[in-house]
N, C-alpha and C positions, 0 to 999 in steps of 0.2 A: 365791470361795466358801469358807466356813468348814468346817473338818473337826473339829468338837468331838464326841467320842464318850465315853460312859460306859464306864469300864474294866470295870465289873461286868456290865452287861447289854447293852452295845453300842448303846444308844439314841443317836440323833443329837440334839445339843443346840445351842441358840443360844449366842452368845458371852455368858458370864457366867451362863448358866442352870445350875442344879445338878440332877442327877438324883435322883429320890425312890425309886429301885428298892429300896434297902436298907430304907427306912422302910416301904414297901409290903409287902415280904417279911415284916418283923416283925409288921405288922398282920395279915397273912394267917395267920401261925403262931398268933397270939393268938386269932384268930377260930376256928381249927380246935380249939384247946384248949378254948374256951368251948362249942363245939357238939358235939364228939365225945368219946366215952369208949372206952377200949380194954378189951376183955374179956380174960379169962384166956388164951384161945386166940389172942390177938393181933388178933382181928377188931375193926374200928372200928364203933361203934354211936352213933346220935344220942342225946344225953342226954335230949332231950325224949321220945323213944320209951321209954327206960328209966323215966323218971319217971311217964309217963302210962299205961304198959302197952299201948301201941298197936302195938308191934313184934311181928310174928309171923315165925317162921323159915320160910324156903322149904323145901319138901319136896324130897327127892332125886329125880332122874329115875326111879329104880327104884320109887318110891312111887306114880307116876302109872299109871293103867290103860293098858295097851297097846291099840292099835287105831285 
């Protein structure tokens, strides 16, 4: 049995197979950059919501009526 493993992610590989984990990680980071925007307070927000004005902030628990 072969014991080929990726040094980065630990995936088991066939002989001669190359892992794509680093390429996948880079693609995921690029996708996050395309979809999200960071506000001044550090909160991440969908760019689509910012552009279309569909984002509404959640109310604090204290703002809800008790009962």
